[in-house]
C-alpha positions as CSV (number, residue, x, y, z in Angstrom):
1,X,80.3,107.5,84.1
2,X,83.0,104.9,84.0
3,X,81.6,101.2,83.8
4,X,83.3,98.1,83.9
5,X,82.9,95.1,81.8
6,X,81.9,92.0,83.6
7,X,84.5,89.1,84.4
8,X,83.9,85.8,82.6
9,X,81.8,84.7,85.4
10,X,79.1,87.0,84.3
11,X,79.0,86.0,80.5
12,X,76.1,83.7,80.9
13,X,74.1,86.7,82.6
14,X,75.3,89.1,79.9
15,X,73.9,86.3,77.4
16,X,70.8,86.1,79.1
17,X,70.1,89.7,79.1
18,X,70.4,90.1,75.8
19,X,68.1,87.4,74.8
20,X,65.6,89.2,77.3
21,X,65.9,92.6,75.9
22,X,65.6,91.5,72.2
23,X,62.6,89.5,73.0
24,X,60.7,92.8,73.7
25,X,60.4,93.5,69.8
26,X,62.0,94.9,67.0
27,X,64.3,97.9,67.6
28,X,64.1,97.5,71.1
29,X,67.2,96.6,73.1
30,X,66.2,98.0,76.4
31,X,65.3,96.9,79.8
32,X,63.2,99.3,81.7
33,X,64.0,99.6,85.6
34,X,62.1,101.4,88.3
35,X,63.7,104.6,89.9
36,X,66.6,103.5,92.2
37,X,66.7,99.9,90.6
38,X,70.0,98.8,89.5
39,X,70.3,97.5,85.9
40,X,70.5,94.2,85.3
41,X,74.0,92.1,84.8
42,X,75.6,92.7,81.6
43,X,73.7,96.3,81.1
44,X,74.0,99.8,81.8
45,X,71.6,102.6,82.0
46,X,71.7,104.6,78.8
47,X,68.6,106.8,79.6
48,X,66.7,107.3,83.0
49,X,64.9,103.8,83.7
50,X,66.3,102.2,80.6
51,X,69.1,99.8,80.7
52,X,70.9,98.4,77.7
53,X,73.7,95.7,76.8
54,X,76.4,96.5,74.5
55,X,76.1,94.8,70.9
56,X,80.1,94.1,71.1
57,X,81.7,91.6,73.2
58,X,82.6,93.1,76.3
59,X,86.3,93.2,78.0
60,X,87.4,91.7,81.2
61,X,88.2,94.3,84.1
62,X,91.8,93.3,83.3
63,X,91.4,94.2,79.5
64,X,89.8,97.4,79.6
65,X,92.3,100.3,79.7
66,X,90.8,103.4,77.8
67,X,92.8,106.2,76.9
68,X,92.1,109.4,78.2
69,X,91.6,112.3,76.0
70,X,91.9,114.8,78.6
71,X,94.4,117.5,78.3
72,X,95.6,119.2,81.6
73,X,98.9,120.5,82.8
74,X,101.3,117.8,84.0
75,X,104.1,118.4,86.7
76,X,105.6,115.1,87.7
77,X,107.6,115.5,90.7
78,X,110.6,113.2,91.1
79,X,112.0,114.7,94.3
80,X,110.4,115.7,97.3
81,X,110.1,119.6,97.8
82,X,111.9,119.6,101.3
83,X,114.0,116.8,102.8
84,X,111.5,114.0,103.9
85,X,111.5,111.1,106.5
86,X,109.8,107.9,105.7
87,X,108.4,106.8,109.1
88,X,107.1,103.5,107.5
89,X,110.3,102.0,105.8
90,X,110.4,98.6,104.8
91,X,113.8,98.3,102.9
92,X,114.6,94.9,103.8
93,X,117.7,93.7,105.4
94,X,120.0,96.2,106.3
95,X,122.7,94.2,107.8
96,X,125.5,94.8,104.9
97,X,127.3,97.9,103.6
98,X,126.2,96.9,100.0
99,X,122.4,96.7,101.1
100,X,122.7,100.2,102.8
101,X,124.5,102.0,99.9
102,X,121.9,100.9,97.7
103,X,119.0,102.0,99.7
104,X,120.7,105.2,100.3
105,X,121.4,105.9,96.7
106,X,117.8,105.7,95.9
107,X,116.8,107.8,98.9
108,X,119.2,110.6,97.6
109,X,117.5,110.6,94.2
110,X,114.0,111.0,96.0
111,X,115.4,113.7,98.6
112,X,114.5,111.3,101.4
113,X,116.8,112.5,104.3
114,X,116.1,109.6,106.5
115,X,114.3,106.3,106.8
116,X,112.6,104.7,110.0
117,X,113.1,101.0,109.4
118,X,109.7,99.7,110.6
119,X,110.4,96.0,110.5
120,X,109.2,95.1,114.0
121,X,112.3,92.8,114.8
122,X,114.0,92.7,117.9
123,X,116.8,90.4,119.7
124,X,119.6,89.3,117.6
125,X,118.4,90.5,114.0
126,X,117.7,93.8,115.9
127,X,121.2,94.3,117.1
128,X,122.7,93.2,113.9
129,X,121.0,95.8,111.8
130,X,121.9,98.5,114.4
131,X,125.6,97.5,114.5
132,X,125.6,97.5,110.7
133,X,124.2,101.0,110.5
134,X,126.4,102.3,113.3
135,X,129.4,101.1,111.2
136,X,127.9,102.6,108.0
137,X,128.9,106.2,106.7
138,X,125.1,106.6,106.5
139,X,124.3,105.9,110.2
140,X,122.5,109.3,110.2
141,X,120.1,108.3,107.4
142,X,118.3,105.5,109.2
143,X,116.8,104.8,112.7
144,X,115.4,101.7,113.8
145,X,111.9,100.5,115.4
146,X,112.0,97.5,117.6
147,X,109.5,94.6,117.7
148,X,107.2,92.7,120.0
149,X,106.4,88.9,119.9
150,X,102.6,88.5,120.4
151,X,102.7,84.9,120.4
152,X,101.8,82.7,123.4
153,X,100.1,85.6,125.3
154,X,99.8,84.0,128.9
155,X,101.5,83.9,132.5
156,X,104.9,85.6,132.3
157,X,104.4,86.8,128.8
158,X,104.2,90.5,129.8
159,X,107.1,90.5,132.1
160,X,109.2,88.8,129.1
161,X,108.2,91.6,126.6
162,X,108.9,94.3,128.7
163,X,112.3,93.0,129.8
164,X,112.7,92.6,126.0
165,X,111.7,96.0,125.2
166,X,113.9,97.8,127.8
167,X,116.8,95.8,126.1
168,X,115.8,97.2,122.6
169,X,115.6,100.9,123.9
170,X,118.9,100.6,125.3
171,X,120.2,99.3,122.3
172,X,118.8,102.4,120.3
173,X,115.5,101.8,118.9
174,X,113.2,104.9,118.3
175,X,109.8,103.4,118.5
176,X,108.4,100.0,118.2
177,X,106.6,98.8,115.1
178,X,105.1,98.3,112.8
179,X,103.1,96.0,114.8
180,X,101.6,93.7,112.0
181,X,98.2,93.5,110.9
182,X,98.0,89.8,112.2
183,X,97.8,91.4,115.8
184,X,94.3,91.0,116.1
185,X,93.5,89.8,112.9
186,X,94.5,86.2,113.4
187,X,97.3,85.8,116.1
188,X,96.2,83.3,118.8
189,X,96.7,82.6,122.3
190,X,97.7,79.2,123.7
191,X,94.0,78.0,124.1
192,X,93.3,78.8,120.5
193,X,91.3,81.8,120.9
194,X,92.1,85.2,119.2
195,X,94.5,87.5,120.7
196,X,92.4,90.8,120.9
197,X,94.4,94.2,120.5
198,X,92.8,95.2,123.8
199,X,93.4,91.8,125.8
200,X,94.3,93.0,129.4
201,X,97.1,90.6,129.3
202,X,98.8,93.3,127.2
203,X,98.2,96.3,129.6
204,X,101.7,96.0,131.0
205,X,103.3,96.4,127.6
206,X,101.3,99.6,126.8
207,X,101.9,101.1,130.1
208,X,106.0,100.2,129.6
209,X,105.9,102.5,126.4
210,X,104.8,105.4,128.5
211,X,107.2,104.9,130.9
212,X,110.2,104.6,128.4
213,X,108.7,107.5,126.3
214,X,108.6,105.2,123.1
215,X,105.9,105.4,120.6
216,X,104.1,102.3,119.3
217,X,103.7,102.2,115.5
218,X,100.5,99.9,115.3
219,X,98.7,98.7,112.0
220,X,95.4,97.3,113.2
221,X,92.9,96.1,110.7
222,X,92.7,96.4,106.9
223,X,90.9,98.2,104.4
224,X,87.1,98.0,105.1
225,X,86.4,96.4,101.9
226,X,88.7,93.6,102.5
227,X,86.0,92.7,105.3
228,X,83.2,92.9,102.7
229,X,81.6,90.2,100.3
230,X,83.8,89.4,97.2
231,X,80.9,90.6,95.0
232,X,81.0,93.4,91.7
233,X,79.9,96.0,94.3
234,X,83.2,95.8,96.4
235,X,85.9,98.3,94.9
236,X,88.8,96.2,95.8
237,X,87.2,93.1,93.9
238,X,90.5,92.7,91.5
239,X,92.9,93.0,94.4
240,X,91.1,90.6,96.5
241,X,90.7,88.3,93.7
242,X,94.3,88.2,93.1
243,X,95.3,87.8,96.7
244,X,93.4,85.3,98.7
245,X,94.9,86.1,102.0
246,X,93.6,89.4,102.1
247,X,90.1,88.2,101.9
248,X,89.0,89.0,105.7
249,X,85.4,88.3,105.1
250,X,84.9,84.4,105.8
251,X,82.5,83.0,108.5
252,X,83.7,83.4,112.0
253,X,86.4,86.0,111.1
254,X,86.8,89.1,113.2
255,X,84.9,92.0,111.6
256,X,86.6,95.5,111.0
257,X,84.4,97.4,113.4
258,X,85.4,95.0,116.2
259,X,89.1,95.6,115.5
260,X,88.8,99.4,115.3
261,X,86.7,99.4,118.6
262,X,89.4,97.1,120.2
263,X,92.2,99.7,118.9
264,X,90.4,102.4,120.2
265,X,89.9,100.8,123.6
266,X,93.8,100.8,123.7
267,X,94.1,104.2,122.6
268,X,91.6,105.4,125.4
269,X,92.9,103.1,128.2
270,X,96.6,104.2,127.9
271,X,96.4,108.1,127.4
272,X,100.0,108.4,128.5
273,X,101.3,106.1,125.7
274,X,102.0,107.6,122.2
275,X,100.5,105.6,119.3
276,X,101.3,106.0,115.6
277,X,98.4,104.7,113.4
278,X,99.9,103.0,110.4
279,X,97.9,104.0,107.1
280,X,95.7,106.6,108.6
281,X,94.2,104.1,111.0
282,X,92.5,103.0,107.8
283,X,90.1,106.0,107.9
284,X,91.5,107.4,104.7
285,X,88.3,106.6,103.1
286,X,86.3,108.4,105.8
287,X,88.2,111.5,106.9
288,X,85.5,112.7,109.2
289,X,86.2,109.3,111.1
290,X,89.7,109.9,111.1
291,X,89.1,113.2,112.5
292,X,87.0,112.0,115.1
293,X,89.8,109.4,116.0
294,X,92.5,112.5,116.4
295,X,89.9,114.5,118.1
296,X,89.0,111.9,120.7
297,X,92.5,110.6,121.1
298,X,95.3,113.4,121.6
299,X,97.9,110.4,122.2
300,X,97.4,109.3,118.6
301,X,99.1,110.4,115.2
302,X,98.9,109.0,111.9
303,X,100.8,108.0,108.9
304,X,100.2,108.2,105.3
305,X,101.5,104.8,103.9
306,X,99.5,102.9,101.4
307,X,96.4,105.1,101.3
308,X,97.6,107.6,98.4
309,X,94.5,106.1,96.4
310,X,92.1,107.5,98.9
311,X,93.8,110.8,99.7
312,X,94.1,111.6,95.9
313,X,90.6,110.9,95.1
314,X,89.4,113.5,97.5
315,X,91.9,116.2,97.2
316,X,89.8,119.2,98.5
317,X,88.6,117.4,101.6
318,X,92.1,115.8,102.1
319,X,93.9,119.1,101.8
320,X,91.6,120.8,104.6
321,X,92.3,117.8,106.6
322,X,96.1,118.1,106.3
323,X,95.8,121.9,107.1
324,X,93.9,121.2,110.4
325,X,95.7,118.1,111.4
326,X,99.1,119.4,110.3
327,X,100.7,118.6,113.5
328,X,99.8,115.1,113.7
329,X,100.4,113.5,110.2
330,X,103.7,111.9,109.0
331,X,104.8,110.8,105.9
332,X,105.2,106.9,105.2
333,X,105.4,104.9,102.4
334,X,105.3,101.2,103.4
335,X,106.7,99.2,100.7
336,X,110.1,100.4,99.4
337,X,109.6,101.0,95.7
338,X,111.5,104.0,94.7
339,X,109.5,104.6,91.3
340,X,106.4,104.9,93.6
341,X,107.5,107.8,96.1
342,X,107.1,110.4,93.1
343,X,103.2,110.0,93.2
344,X,102.9,110.9,96.6
345,X,105.2,113.9,96.2
346,X,102.8,115.0,93.2
347,X,99.8,114.5,95.3
348,X,100.9,116.5,98.1
349,X,102.6,119.2,96.1
350,X,100.6,120.0,93.1
351,X,97.2,120.7,92.1
352,X,97.4,118.4,89.0
353,X,94.4,116.6,87.8
354,X,93.2,113.4,86.7
355,X,96.8,111.4,86.8
356,X,97.5,107.6,87.2
357,X,97.9,105.8,90.6
358,X,100.8,103.2,90.2
359,X,99.1,99.8,91.1
360,X,95.9,99.4,89.1
361,X,94.7,96.3,91.3
362,X,94.6,99.0,94.2
363,X,92.7,101.6,92.6
364,X,90.9,101.8,89.1
365,X,90.5,105.4,89.7
366,X,92.6,108.7,89.1
367,X,94.7,111.0,91.4
368,X,94.6,114.7,91.8
369,X,96.7,116.9,93.5
370,X,96.3,118.6,97.0
371,X,98.4,121.2,96.7
372,X,99.4,121.3,100.3
373,X,101.0,124.9,101.7
374,X,104.9,124.7,102.2
375,X,104.4,125.0,106.1
376,X,102.3,122.1,106.0
377,X,104.5,120.0,103.6
378,X,107.5,120.6,105.9
379,X,105.9,119.0,108.9
380,X,104.3,116.1,106.9
381,X,107.6,115.4,105.4
382,X,110.0,115.5,108.5
383,X,109.2,117.9,111.4
384,X,106.5,115.7,112.8
385,X,108.6,112.7,112.7
386,X,111.5,114.5,114.4
387,X,109.1,115.7,117.1
388,X,107.3,112.3,117.6
389,X,110.3,110.0,117.4
390,X,112.5,112.5,119.5
391,X,115.0,112.4,116.3
392,X,116.6,116.2,117.5
393,X,116.8,118.9,115.4
394,X,117.7,118.8,111.7
395,X,121.3,118.1,110.9
């Protein structure tokens, strides 16, 4: 069992623990606990019911970097086995030839056939991006999603939003999104109240997506632990300690379950609108719940951006899920960091065991390969995206 040393804030508790156990008598360093009771801070269980503190200074969670002695076959995958489409692309501005060329050069190395630009932009910035791509020799390597501005929702907003959507569709978008996490989390109405995901004022917009046959790529909520107390039982403690703006656990803030309920209300109320739930709908840590979402809402698909740490730590369960729902899962990466894509290829394609994830602050655990069948890989990598986004056959 891997145990982490406590940060400096627990040093005092550790010192107290050593004093307490040493007071039990010569040669006795343990603290007894009842079955099911956790060990005191600064100690770990060394025998059933017996907790003990180390006799060496404990490193912090940042400095504990054990070398693994495990020897297993290693099969890094620098290029996807089949040409892939990234439906969750954030490549930055693509309004110049140089920027487009730089991104395409990296895509070629990774075997990315196409990237869907999901920057949630509309109006002038959108038309500039579309124009730059149309003038590029690489125009077939990109498609662009439009955006929605959810500020100032009130009288007349829906009519303006639908008119802008129609203009963006005419300009050439293939969907709308990524509708950002701020929507539902902290976007406000003019009266200062939180704009709920299922606010009835938004219904004309969701209905317009169905009429125009344009999918909605929607990011609702954040990982569940972002909404939980920042204590030493929170598996995202390090990330939340690094990024204060990810702490959605303050008094008065909306809860994870409230956001998911509101999102599902929209899925249910608009069955003819096609939704793509970003980040597995934040249910990659609970694939039974992800399965229920897909079973309850046939109009919903999911993409795998930024949840590899959850898929790779449950390879057998994740593999069975991908096989069962192979027609409704799409590959997406989120942040465009070319050196991180091969971790996805390796989890999806190999059966490697116990290898590193690319960001320690996301996950301190290791990854395992799912070994997906080729027919499933082809769908997840590209075929489902072509079908969902109406991209046409492979060129």
